[in-house]
C-alpha positions in Angstrom: -5.2 43.7 53.7 -7.0 40.6 53.2 -10.5 42.6 52.6 -8.3 44.6 50.1 -6.5 41.7 48.2 -9.6 39.6 47.9 -11.6 42.7 46.3 -8.6 42.9 43.8 -9.0 39.5 42.9 -13.0 40.1 42.4 -12.0 43.0 39.9 -9.1 40.9 38.1 -11.5 38.4 37.7 -14.1 40.6 36.2 -12.1 42.3 34.0 -10.0 39.2 32.8 -13.2 37.5 31.4 -14.3 40.3 29.6 -11.1 40.1 28.0 -11.8 36.3 27.5 -9.0 35.4 29.5 -10.6 33.3 31.8 -13.7 31.1 31.6 -17.4 31.0 33.0 -16.2 28.2 35.1 -12.4 29.8 35.7 -14.3 33.3 37.0 -17.1 31.3 39.3 -13.8 29.5 41.2 -12.3 33.0 41.4 -15.3 34.9 42.6 -15.8 31.9 45.2 -12.4 32.3 46.7 -12.3 36.3 46.3 -16.1 35.8 48.6 -15.2 33.5 51.1 -12.2 35.9 51.8 -14.4 39.0 52.3 -16.8 36.9 54.2 -14.6 36.0 56.1 -13.2 39.6 57.0 -16.3 40.6 58.1 -16.2 42.3 61.8 -19.3 42.3 64.0 -20.3 45.8 63.0 -19.8 46.3 59.3 -20.3 49.5 57.7 -23.3 49.8 55.2 -20.8 49.8 52.2 -19.4 46.7 53.0 -22.7 44.9 53.8 -24.0 46.2 50.1 -20.8 44.7 48.7 -21.0 41.1 50.3 -24.8 41.5 49.1 -23.3 42.0 45.4 -20.7 39.1 45.6 -22.8 36.6 47.4 -25.5 36.9 44.5 -23.3 37.0 41.8 -20.9 34.2 43.1 -24.2 32.5 43.7 -25.5 33.0 40.1 -22.0 31.8 38.3 -22.2 28.8 39.9 -25.8 28.2 38.4 -24.8 29.7 35.1 -21.9 27.0 34.8 -24.3 24.0 35.9 -23.1 23.5 39.5 -26.2 24.7 41.6 -25.7 22.8 44.6 -22.6 25.2 45.3 -24.6 28.3 44.8 -27.2 27.7 47.9 -24.8 28.7 50.4 -23.3 32.4 48.9 -27.2 33.1 48.3 -28.2 32.1 52.2 -25.3 34.7 53.2 -26.5 37.2 50.0 -30.1 36.9 52.0 -28.6 37.2 55.9 -26.8 40.3 54.4 -30.1 41.6 52.7 -31.7 41.3 56.5 -28.6 42.7 58.3 -28.5 46.1 55.6 -32.4 46.3 56.3 -31.8 46.5 60.1 -28.9 49.0 59.8 -31.4 51.4 57.4 -34.4 51.2 60.0 -31.5 52.0 62.9 -30.3 55.2 61.1 -33.8 56.0 58.8 -35.4 59.6 60.1 -39.1 58.9 59.8 -41.7 56.7 58.0 -40.7 58.4 54.5 -37.2 57.5 54.8 -38.5 53.9 55.7 -40.3 53.4 52.5 -37.2 54.4 50.9 -35.1 51.7 52.6 -37.2 49.3 51.7 -37.7 49.8 48.5 -33.9 49.6 48.0 -33.6 46.0 49.8 -36.6 44.3 48.0 -34.8 45.0 45.0 -31.6 43.1 46.3 -34.5 40.6 47.7 -36.4 39.9 44.2 -33.0 38.5 42.9 -32.0 36.4 45.9 -35.3 34.7 45.7 -34.6 34.3 41.7 -31.6 33.2 42.0 -32.6 30.5 44.4 -35.3 29.3 42.2 -32.9 28.7 39.6 -31.1 27.0 42.1 -33.6 24.9 43.6 -35.5 24.3 40.2 -31.8 22.6 38.8 -31.4 20.3 41.4 -34.8 19.2 40.8 -36.8 20.6 43.7 -40.0 21.8 42.5 -41.8 23.1 45.5 -39.1 25.0 46.8 -38.9 26.7 43.0 -42.4 27.3 43.1 -42.4 29.0 46.6 -39.5 30.9 45.5 -41.4 32.3 42.2 -44.6 32.8 44.3 -42.3 35.2 46.7 -41.3 36.9 43.7 -44.4 37.1 42.0 -45.7 38.8 45.4 -43.3 41.5 45.3 -44.2 42.6 41.5 -46.8 44.9 42.3 -43.4 47.0 44.5 -41.3 46.1 40.9 -43.1 45.9 38.1 -40.0 46.1 35.8 -39.1 42.6 36.8 -42.4 41.8 35.5 -40.8 40.6 31.8 -37.7 38.8 34.0 -40.0 36.7 36.2 -42.3 35.7 33.1 -39.2 34.5 31.1 -37.8 32.6 33.9 -40.7 31.2 34.3 -41.0 30.0 30.2 -37.4 28.8 30.8 -38.7 26.4 33.4 -41.5 25.5 31.5 -39.2 24.3 28.1 -37.1 22.5 30.4 -39.4 20.4 31.8 -41.1 20.1 28.9 -38.4 18.7 27.3 -37.8 16.2 30.4 -41.6 15.1 29.6 -42.6 16.3 33.0 -45.9 17.8 31.5 -47.7 18.5 35.0 -44.6 20.8 35.9 -44.3 22.3 32.6 -48.1 23.3 32.2 -47.7 24.9 35.9 -44.6 27.0 34.8 -46.0 28.0 31.2 -49.2 28.7 33.2 -47.4 30.9 35.3 -45.2 32.7 32.6 -48.7 33.6 31.2 -50.1 35.0 34.0 -47.1 37.1 35.2 -46.8 38.5 31.9 -50.3 39.5 32.4 -50.0 41.3 35.4 -48.9 45.1 33.9 -48.8 45.7 30.4 -46.5 48.4 30.4 -43.5 46.1 31.3 -44.9 43.1 29.5 -43.4 40.7 27.5 -45.1 41.3 24.6 -48.0 39.7 22.3 -45.5 37.8 20.6 -43.7 36.2 23.3 -46.8 35.4 25.2 -48.6 33.7 22.2 -44.8 31.3 22.3 -46.0 30.9 25.7 -49.3 29.9 25.0 -48.8 27.6 22.2 -45.9 25.8 23.8 -48.8 25.3 26.9 -51.2 24.1 24.1 -48.5 21.8 23.1 -47.6 20.3 26.4 -51.1 19.8 27.0 -51.6 17.9 23.9 -48.7 15.9 24.4 -49.8 14.7 28.0 -52.8 13.8 27.1 -54.9 15.2 24.0 -58.3 13.2 25.4 -58.1 14.6 28.6 -56.8 17.9 28.3 -58.8 18.7 24.9 -60.3 22.0 26.0 -57.4 23.2 28.0 -55.1 22.8 24.7 -57.9 24.3 22.5 -58.4 27.3 24.5 -54.5 27.9 25.1 -54.1 27.6 21.0 -57.3 29.8 20.5 -55.4 32.3 23.2 -52.6 32.2 21.2 -53.9 33.1 18.1 -55.6 36.0 19.3 -52.2 37.2 21.1 -50.4 36.9 17.9 -51.6 35.2 14.6 -49.0 33.1 13.7 -48.4 29.3 11.5 -47.5 27.6 14.1 -50.4 28.4 16.0 -53.3 27.7 13.2 -51.0 24.5 12.6 -51.1 23.5 16.2 -54.8 24.2 15.8 -55.6 21.9 13.0 -53.5 19.2 14.7 -55.3 19.6 18.0 -58.8 19.1 16.5 -57.6 15.8 14.2 -56.3 14.5 17.3 -59.6 15.3 19.2 -61.5 13.6 16.1 -63.1 16.9 15.3 -66.1 17.0 12.8 -65.0 18.0 9.2 -67.2 21.3 9.7 -65.0 22.2 12.7 -62.1 21.5 11.0 -63.1 23.2 8.2 -64.0 26.4 9.9 -60.5 26.3 11.7 -59.1 25.9 8.1 -60.8 28.5 6.5 -59.2 30.9 9.0 -56.0 29.9 7.5 -57.5 31.8 3.8 -58.1 35.0 5.7 -54.4 35.7 6.5 -51.3 36.0 4.5 -49.6 32.7 5.0 -46.6 31.0 2.9 -46.9 28.3 0.3 -45.3 25.6 2.0 -47.6 26.2 5.1 -50.9 25.7 3.4 -49.2 22.4 1.2 -48.1 21.2 5.1 -51.6 22.1 6.1 -53.4 20.5 3.2 -51.1 17.1 4.1 -51.4 16.9 7.8 -55.4 16.7 6.5 -54.8 13.9 3.8 -52.2 12.3 6.7 -54.9 12.1 8.4 -57.6 10.8 6.1 -59.5 14.0 5.6 -59.8 13.9 2.3 -62.6 15.9 1.5 -61.6 18.7 3.8 -58.1 18.2 2.3 -58.9 18.0 -1.3 -60.9 21.0 -0.7 -58.4 23.1 0.7 -56.0 21.8 -1.7 -58.1 23.1 -4.8 -58.5 26.7 -2.7 -55.1 27.5 -2.5 -53.8 28.0 -6.0 -56.3 31.3 -6.2 -54.3 32.9 -3.4 -50.9 32.2 -5.1 -51.3 32.6 -8.6 -48.3 34.7 -9.1 -46.4 32.2 -6.7 -43.6 30.4 -9.1 -44.1 27.2 -6.8 -47.6 26.7 -7.5 -46.6 23.5 -9.1 -46.0 22.1 -5.7 -49.4 22.1 -4.9 -50.3 19.8 -8.1 -47.7 17.3 -7.0 -48.9 17.0 -3.6 -52.3 17.0 -5.4 -51.1 13.5 -7.1 -49.2 12.1 -4.3 -52.2 11.9 -2.3 -54.2 10.6 -5.0 -52.1 7.9 -5.5 -51.8 7.0 -2.0 -55.2 7.0 -2.1 -55.1 4.7 -5.4 -57.3 7.4 -7.7 -54.8 6.5 -10.3 -57.0 7.2 -13.2 -57.2 10.9 -11.4 -53.4 11.1 -10.7 -52.7 10.1 -14.4 -55.0 13.0 -15.6 -52.8 15.6 -13.4 -49.7 14.2 -14.7 -50.9 15.2 -18.1 -51.8 18.5 -17.6 -48.5 19.1 -16.2 -46.8 17.4 -19.2 -49.0 19.7 -21.2 -48.2 22.6 -19.1 -44.7 21.6 -19.4 -45.0 22.6 -23.7 -47.1 25.2 -23.3 -44.7 27.7 -21.2 -46.0 26.6 -17.9 -42.9 24.8 -17.0 -42.2 23.5 -13.1 -39.2 25.0 -11.2 -35.8 22.6 -11.5 -36.9 21.6 -7.8 -40.5 21.1 -8.5 -39.6 18.7 -11.4 -37.3 16.8 -9.8 -39.9 15.9 -6.5 -42.5 15.1 -9.7 -39.9 12.3 -11.3 -39.4 10.7 -8.3 -42.9 10.3 -7.9 -43.1 8.3 -11.4 -40.5 6.5 -10.8 -41.3 5.1 -7.0 -44.9 4.8 -8.7 -43.4 2.9 -11.8 -41.3 0.7 -9.5 -44.2 -0.6 -7.5 -45.7 -1.8 -10.9 -43.2 -3.8 -11.8 -42.4 -5.2 -8.2 -46.0 -5.8 -8.8 -45.2 -7.4 -12.1 -47.2 -5.2 -14.1 -44.6 -4.3 -16.7 -46.9 -2.1 -19.2 -48.2 -0.4 -16.8 -44.5 0.3 -15.5 -43.2 2.0 -18.7 -46.3 4.1 -18.9 -45.2 5.6 -15.7 -41.7 5.8 -16.8 -42.9 7.1 -20.5 -44.7 10.0 -18.6 -40.7 10.8 -16.9 -39.4 10.7 -20.8 -41.9 13.1 -21.8 -40.0 15.5 -19.7 -36.7 15.5 -21.4 -35.9 16.8 -24.8 -34.4 14.5 -27.5 -30.7 13.9 -27.7 -30.3 15.3 -24.5 -27.7 13.9 -22.2 -28.4 13.0 -18.7 -27.1 10.3 -16.3 -30.8 10.3 -15.0 -32.3 9.4 -18.4 -29.5 6.4 -18.9 -31.1 5.5 -15.5 -34.7 5.7 -16.6 -33.9 3.8 -20.2 -32.6 0.8 -18.4 -35.5 0.6 -16.5 -37.5 0.2 -19.4 -35.6 -1.8 -21.3 -36.1 -4.3 -17.8 -39.6 -4.0 -18.5 -39.2 -4.3 -22.2 -37.4 -7.5 -21.5 -39.6 -9.2 -19.3 -42.4 -8.4 -21.8 -40.1 -10.4 -24.2 -39.7 -6.9 -26.7 -36.3 -7.3 -27.3 -36.1 -4.9 -30.1 -37.7 -2.2 -28.2 -34.8 -3.0 -24.9 -31.9 -2.6 -27.3 -33.5 0.8 -28.1 -33.9 1.8 -24.7 -30.3 0.3 -23.9 -29.0 1.8 -27.1 -30.5 5.2 -25.6 -28.7 5.0 -22.1 -25.2 3.9 -23.7 -25.5 7.2 -25.2 -26.3 9.1 -22.2 -23.8 7.2 -20.1 -21.8 5.0 -22.1 -19.4 3.9 -18.6 -22.1 2.9 -16.3 -22.1 -0.5 -15.1 -25.4 -0.8 -15.1 -25.5 -0.1 -18.8 -23.4 -2.6 -19.2 -25.4 -4.7 -17.5 -28.3 -4.2 -19.6 -26.5 -4.8 -22.8 -25.1 -8.2 -20.9 -28.9 -9.7 -20.1 -30.0 -8.5 -23.5 -26.8 -10.8 -25.1 -28.1 -13.7 -22.6 -31.2 -13.7 -23.6 -30.4 -14.3 -27.2 -27.5 -16.6 -26.6 -24.7 -14.2 -28.1 -22.1 -15.6 -25.8 -19.2 -13.3 -27.2 -21.8 -10.1 -26.8 -22.3 -11.9 -23.0 -18.5 -12.4 -22.0 -17.4 -8.6 -23.6 -20.2 -7.6 -21.4 -18.9 -9.1 -18.0 -15.5 -8.3 -18.9 -16.7 -4.5 -19.5 -18.5 -4.9 -15.8 -15.7 -6.0 -14.1 -13.5 -3.5 -15.2 -16.1 -0.8 -14.2 -16.0 -2.4 -10.8 -12.2 -2.7 -10.2 -12.6 1.5 -10.6 -15.9 2.9 -8.3 -16.8 6.0 -9.9 -15.8 8.9 -8.5 -19.0 10.9 -9.1 -20.8 12.0 -5.8 -24.2 11.6 -7.1 -26.8 9.2 -6.3 -25.5 6.7 -9.6 -22.3 6.3 -7.6 -21.0 2.8 -8.2 -19.5 1.5 -5.4 -17.7 -1.9 -4.8 -20.7 -3.6 -3.0 -22.8 -2.5 -6.2 -20.2 -4.0 -8.7 -19.9 -7.7 -6.7 -23.9 -7.7 -6.8 -24.2 -6.8 -10.2 -21.8 -9.6 -11.2 -23.3 -12.4 -9.0 -26.6 -11.4 -10.7 -24.6 -11.8 -14.2 -23.2 -15.3 -13.1 -27.1 -16.0 -11.6 -28.5 -15.1 -14.9 -25.7 -17.0 -16.8 -26.4 -20.5 -14.8 -30.2 -19.9 -15.3 -29.8 -19.8 -19.3 -27.5 -22.7 -19.2 -24.5 -20.5 -20.4 -21.8 -22.2 -18.6 -18.9 -20.0 -20.6 -20.5 -16.6 -19.6 -21.0 -17.6 -16.0 -17.7 -18.6 -15.4 -16.1 -15.3 -16.3 -19.1 -13.7 -14.1 -17.8 -15.7 -11.3 -14.2 -15.2 -12.1 -14.4 -11.5 -11.8 -16.9 -11.5 -9.2 -14.3 -13.6 -7.2 -11.9 -10.7 -7.5 -13.9 -8.4 -5.8 -16.1 -10.1 -3.1 -15.0 -8.9 0.4 -17.8 -11.2 1.9 -16.0 -14.7 2.8 -18.7 -16.7 3.1 -19.9 -15.3 -0.7 -16.4 -15.7 -1.9 -16.0 -19.2 -1.3 -19.8 -19.7 -2.6 -18.6 -18.3 -5.6 -15.2 -20.1 -6.0 -17.1 -23.4 -5.7 -19.4 -22.9 -8.2 -16.4 -21.5 -10.5 -14.5 -24.8 -9.8 -17.7 -27.1 -10.5 -18.5 -25.4 -13.7 -15.1 -25.6 -14.7 -14.4 -29.2 -13.6 -17.5 -30.2 -15.8 -16.0 -27.6 -18.8 -12.4 -29.4 -18.3 -14.1 -33.1 -18.5 -16.0 -32.2 -21.5 -13.0 -30.7 -23.9 -9.6 -32.4 -25.5 -6.4 -32.7 -23.3 -5.2 -30.1 -26.1 -7.3 -27.5 -24.9 -7.2 -28.4 -21.0 -4.2 -26.5 -19.9 -5.4 -23.1 -19.6 -8.8 -24.2 -17.6 -6.4 -26.6 -15.5 -4.3 -23.3 -14.6 -7.6 -21.5 -14.3 -8.6 -24.1 -11.4 -5.6 -24.0 -9.6 -6.1 -20.0 -9.4 -9.2 -20.5 -8.0 -8.0 -22.7 -4.9 -4.8 -20.7 -4.6 -7.1 -17.4 -4.1 -9.4 -19.6 -1.7 -5.9 -20.1 -0.1 -5.0 -16.8 0.5 -8.6 -15.7 1.9 -8.8 -18.7 4.1 -5.4 -17.1 5.8 -6.6 -13.3 5.6 -10.2 -14.5 7.1 -8.6 -14.6 10.7 -9.3 -10.9 10.9 -13.5 -11.5 9.8 -15.5 -11.6 12.8 -18.4 -12.7 10.9 -16.6 -15.8 9.4 -16.1 -18.4 12.5 -13.4 -20.7 13.2 -15.7 -23.5 12.1 -16.3 -22.0 8.8 -12.9 -21.7 8.0 -12.0 -25.3 8.9 -15.2 -26.4 6.5 -14.0 -24.6 3.9 -10.7 -25.4 4.2 -11.9 -29.3 4.3 -13.7 -28.8 1.3 -11.1 -27.0 -0.7 -8.4 -29.5 0.2 -10.2 -32.4 -0.7 -10.8 -30.9 -4.4 -7.3 -30.0 -4.8 -6.2 -34.0 -4.0 -8.8 -35.4 -6.2 -7.6 -33.0 -9.1 -4.1 -33.8 -8.0 -5.2 -37.6 -8.7 -7.1 -37.0 -11.7 -4.5 -35.0 -13.8 -1.8 -37.4 -12.8 -0.7 -37.3 -17.0 0.6 -33.9 -16.6 3.3 -34.1 -13.1 4.0 -30.3 -12.8 -0.3 -29.8 -12.5 -0.2 -32.6 -10.2 2.2 -31.3 -8.1 0.3 -28.0 -7.7 -2.3 -29.5 -7.0 -0.8 -31.8 -4.1 0.9 -28.7 -2.6 -2.4 -26.6 -2.6 -4.2 -29.4 -0.9 -1.3 -29.6 1.7 -1.6 -25.6 2.2 -5.5 -25.7 2.4 -5.1 -28.5 5.0 -3.2 -26.5 7.5 -6.4 -24.6 8.3 -7.8 -28.1 9.5 -7.7 -29.5 12.9 -4.6 -32.1 12.6 -6.2 -35.2 13.0 -4.8 -38.4 12.1 -6.7 -38.4 8.6 -5.7 -34.7 7.6 -1.7 -35.7 9.3 -1.8 -38.2 6.9 -3.4 -36.6 3.9 -0.3 -33.8 4.4 2.1 -36.4 4.7 1.1 -38.3 1.2 1.0 -34.7 -0.5 4.5 -33.5 -0.2 5.8 -37.0 -0.5 3.8 -37.0 -3.5 5.0 -33.4 -4.3 8.8 -34.1 -3.3 7.9 -37.4 -6.1 7.1 -35.1 -9.1 10.1 -32.6 -8.9 12.4 -35.8 -8.4 11.0 -37.1 -11.5 10.8 -33.9 -13.2 14.7 -33.6 -12.3 15.7 -36.5 -14.3 14.0 -35.3 -17.3 16.0 -33.5 -19.9 16.2 -30.3 -17.8 19.2 -27.4 -17.2 21.6 -27.6 -14.6 19.3 -24.9 -13.2 16.0 -26.0 -13.3 17.4 -29.2 -12.2 18.8 -27.7 -9.1 15.8 -25.7 -8.4 13.5 -28.6 -8.6 15.8 -31.1 -6.0 15.8 -27.6 -3.8 12.3 -27.8 -3.7 12.0 -31.4 -3.1 14.0 -31.6 -0.1 12.1 -28.5 1.4 8.9 -30.9 0.9 10.7 -33.3 2.5 12.0 -31.8 5.8 8.6 -30.9 5.8 7.0 -34.2 5.4 9.5 -35.8 7.9 7.9 -33.0 10.7 4.9 -34.3 9.7 6.2 -38.1 10.0 7.3 -37.7 13.3 3.9 -36.3 15.1 2.0 -39.0 13.0 3.9 -41.6 13.9 2.9 -41.0 17.7 -0.6 -41.3 16.9 -0.4 -45.4 15.8 1.3 -48.6 14.7 3.0 -47.7 11.4 5.3 -50.9 10.7 4.6 -51.7 7.2 4.6 -48.1 6.3 7.0 -47.6 3.5 7.0 -43.4 4.0 10.8 -43.8 5.8 12.3 -45.8 3.3 10.8 -43.4 0.4 11.9 -40.2 2.5 15.3 -41.7 2.5 15.4 -42.8 -0.9 13.9 -39.1 -2.1 16.4 -37.5 0.0 19.4 -39.8 -1.0 18.3 -39.0 -4.3 18.2 -35.0 -4.0 21.6 -34.6 -1.9 23.3 -36.8 -4.5 22.6 -35.0 -6.9 22.9 -31.8 -5.2 26.4 -33.1 -4.4 25.2 -31.8 -0.7 28.0 -32.4 1.8 25.6 -33.9 4.1 25.1 -36.6 2.5 27.7 -38.8 4.3 26.0 -37.4 7.8 22.6 -39.1 6.3 24.1 -42.1 5.4 25.8 -43.0 8.6 22.4 -43.1 10.6 21.6 -45.2 7.6 24.2 -48.2 8.0 22.9 -48.3 11.5 19.6 -49.2 10.7 18.8 -52.6 11.8 15.8 -52.7 9.8 16.9 -51.6 6.4 15.4 -53.6 3.3 17.9 -55.4 0.4 16.0 -53.4 -1.9 16.5 -50.4 -0.4 20.4 -50.3 -0.1 20.3 -51.2 -4.0 18.2 -48.5 -5.3 20.8 -46.4 -3.3 23.6 -48.1 -5.1 22.1 -47.5 -8.1 21.0 -43.1 -7.6 25.0 -42.9 -5.9 26.7 -43.5 -9.6 23.3 -42.0 -11.3 24.1 -38.7 -13.3 25.2 -36.0 -12.3 25.8 -37.6 -8.6 28.6 -39.8 -8.5 29.4 -41.5 -5.1 30.9 -44.9 -6.3 32.4 -44.9 -2.1 28.3 -45.1 -1.0 27.6 -47.4 -4.1 30.0 -49.9 -3.1 29.2 -49.9 0.4 25.1 -50.2 0.2 26.2 -53.0 -2.4 28.2 -55.2 0.0 25.6 -54.3 2.8 22.7 -55.7 0.8 25.1 -58.9 -0.2 25.6 -59.3 3.1 22.0 -59.2 4.1 21.4 -62.0 0.9 24.1 -64.3 2.6 21.9 -64.3 6.0 19.0 -65.3 4.5 18.3 -69.2 5.2 17.7 -69.5 1.4 19.4 -67.5 -0.9 17.6 -65.8 -3.7 20.6 -66.7 -6.0 19.2 -64.4 -8.9 18.9 -61.6 -6.7 22.5 -62.5 -4.9 24.2 -62.8 -8.4 22.9 -59.1 -9.5 24.1 -57.7 -6.4 27.5 -59.5 -7.0 27.7 -58.4 -10.8 27.2 -54.5 -9.6 29.7 -55.0 -6.9 32.6 -56.7 -9.2 31.8 -54.4 -11.7 32.3 -51.4 -9.3 35.4 -52.4 -8.0 36.9 -54.1 -11.3 36.3 -51.5 -14.0 36.6 -53.3 -17.4 39.9 -52.3 -19.1 41.8 -51.7 -16.0 45.1 -53.6 -15.7 47.1 -51.8 -13.2 45.0 -53.0 -10.3 46.1 -52.7 -6.6 47.1 -56.1 -4.9 44.2 -55.3 -2.0 41.5 -54.3 -4.6 42.4 -57.5 -6.4 42.2 -59.5 -3.4 38.7 -58.0 -1.9 37.3 -58.7 -5.9 38.6 -62.4 -5.8 36.9 -62.9 -2.5 33.5 -61.6 -3.8 34.3 -64.4 -6.9 34.7 -67.1 -4.1 31.2 -65.8 -3.0 29.9 -66.8 -6.0 31.4 -69.6 -6.3 30.3 -71.1 -2.6 26.7 -70.2 -4.1 26.9 -71.9 -7.1 27.8 -74.8 -5.9 25.3 -74.9 -3.2 22.3 -74.2 -6.2 21.2 -75.1 -9.3 19.3 -72.1 -9.5 22.3 -69.4 -10.3 21.8 -67.9 -13.5 23.8 -69.6 -16.1 24.7 -66.4 -18.0 25.9 -64.4 -14.9 27.8 -67.7 -14.4 29.5 -67.1 -17.9 30.0 -63.4 -17.0 31.5 -64.3 -13.8 33.9 -67.0 -15.4 34.7 -64.4 -18.4 35.4 -61.5 -16.0 37.9 -64.0 -14.2 39.5 -65.4 -17.4 40.2 -61.9 -18.5 41.7 -60.3 -15.5 43.8 -63.3 -16.0 44.8 -62.2 -19.2 45.4 -58.8 -18.0 47.9 -59.8 -15.3 49.7 -61.7 -18.3 50.0 -58.9 -20.6 51.8 -56.7 -17.3 54.2 -59.9 -16.5 52.4 -61.2 -13.3 52.6 -65.2 -14.4 51.8 -66.4 -11.3 48.6 -64.1 -10.9 47.8 -64.5 -13.9 47.4 -68.5 -13.4 45.5 -67.8 -10.4 43.0 -66.0 -12.1 42.5 -67.8 -15.5 42.2 -70.9 -13.0 39.5 -69.0 -11.3 37.6 -68.7 -14.6 38.0 -72.5 -15.1 36.3 -73.4 -11.7 33.0 -71.6 -13.4 33.2 -73.5 -16.4 32.6 -77.0 -14.6 29.3 -75.0 -13.4 27.9 -74.1 -17.0 25.0 -76.1 -18.6 24.6 -76.1 -22.3 27.5 -73.1 -22.8 29.8 -75.4 -21.6 31.3 -77.2 -24.7 31.5 -74.0 -26.6 33.9 -72.6 -23.9 35.9 -76.1 -23.2 
């Protein structure tokens, strides 16, 4: 049952493989299982049919493993096959009847033995065992006398071994296998591989000797290729023979005789051209040119005849025989207009040769000679023809004319190029160069603008003139360079602007932006203030782009961290300097300071950078507050004040870090942050203002001036915080009192503001508590007036008047006692008046 199941599995694998259900590897695995099962079922005395089946299955299983590249798994099965063959032969001999039977059985067994040996040769060859492979093949070779039909198979097997070892550059082994293949192929002409195959084997053998060591094995290589050519005439054989002769340094005479053989046989034109090229490349000019001259008569009717002339021209130029080459070109031009045109492919090749020669002269600055070769190319175009290659040709000629200072001819060439290809960035560049040379700024700028537009839309054409992004940036870069060399600043700026929009390489971009900033700054400095705005905006745009690309540069591997820091420092300093320079324009100053801050964020946060960041944000907030005080709409004012708060919040965070780096006792930043924030929040009617001020009242070191400014800001429209104002003035007054020597002038101003706030003019119905509070302020004033002569007389007069008027107001409402007190208070100030005393007594 197991044996039947194994046979069924085997047959199923064969059927399914034929139907492409299982692949080669799967079939090999199925055969492996089936074969192993059949072997396990073998009895002590198997039948002849069982042994034959085992031989077949073992051979095919081994071959299957070899075919999928697992030769090591094949060996065991091939050994089983060999053992089974021996068993079969013994069994057949045992049952034979006479000498004739023995010969029949022996012949029967030898067929299988040959196959197993050839498979073993494949297996050990694949495993790299050259000696074992040789032994197996030799045994097979010995059996060919009895099995002549296997001659072809064994010859091809050795050829395949030769091909593989040649590819592995094991030339010694390859030569052995190829020699064996050839020798085996000769053993029986009836069953030989044929002359073509024998020639193929010999050509590879000659190639092997040639590549192995041509000097050492020259004779063997020549013998092999001569035999190959005798077996079967093939262009490859002739070509290889010439290569071997050239490599060996054979005389021109020997090579001539080898080449002469070609002309007695039918060879293709391309083959003849390749042979001529080979000769000329190896410096055999005499033989090569003679051969080239003899080829046309064999191909007079061929439409490809022009290829011979082209090759002739190429090698004349290669050997610096330019005059002869020109004669050949002129012959082709004459032929072109007399009915002997080149085929399109050959004509294209000729154009390439002509352009290449022109380009070499251009590089050598021989512009007249370059034009000569370009004119040859022009000769093949008909008048009025529209062709992109003609446009390129005309542009190249224009460049030559410009170098020769022949501007009119250059213009004509560019005009022709524009007719052929009006939307080419290269044509616009040619127009640009002429405009710069003629110092036509408007036309040059117009050409740059056109180039910039074309660079934004890369051409979709699939030809050689396809404009990609790099082409656009390279041309714009060159345009900027040309403008700078010709001292045309406006044109250079325009070219650099377009260039900076398209550059992908960070280093190139920052170089362009630096150049732009310098150029624009020098332009701005030379302009009237009325014309500056647009150019200042341009510089803001450049710096904004620098910031944008610095942010994106983290993904660019070639742009290192040190490069980023270096560029960020340069641009932040420029932004700072521009902010300072344009202080007369607050909005621009703010924008530059903010850009400087943003750019500094790409720099290491050392003390200098932190100070710069803090200053930038403080200045930006100050400008926003100042602009908010101007005549702006409520919505604009709200936006400005909100922006100021954002800058102040960022500044506070930086200031916290900065204070940890050193002593900033005398630094006014804390005060400025407080005043700016108070102004912004008070004018925004921010409910958090009171929380802010709670921390202020607790500060022991707060200055009088700060409190006075807070008081002023608290009542500055649209803010109105009388309570905060009053508290700030009272705190300031307290600080005045605590001074060793009171500054009477400052004290008087502070007291004046406090009385004005507490005792509004014109109010008569005042609360007694309020009057008492104000009375105390007047008493404070009297005590200071009594203690110093420095109290301003006008302030004393004002105090006297306010006290008297308050008494009068009390009198009018029937409060006579209070009226008497207040009028009396006013009289007490009268005694301290100087020159004004008599007027009021």
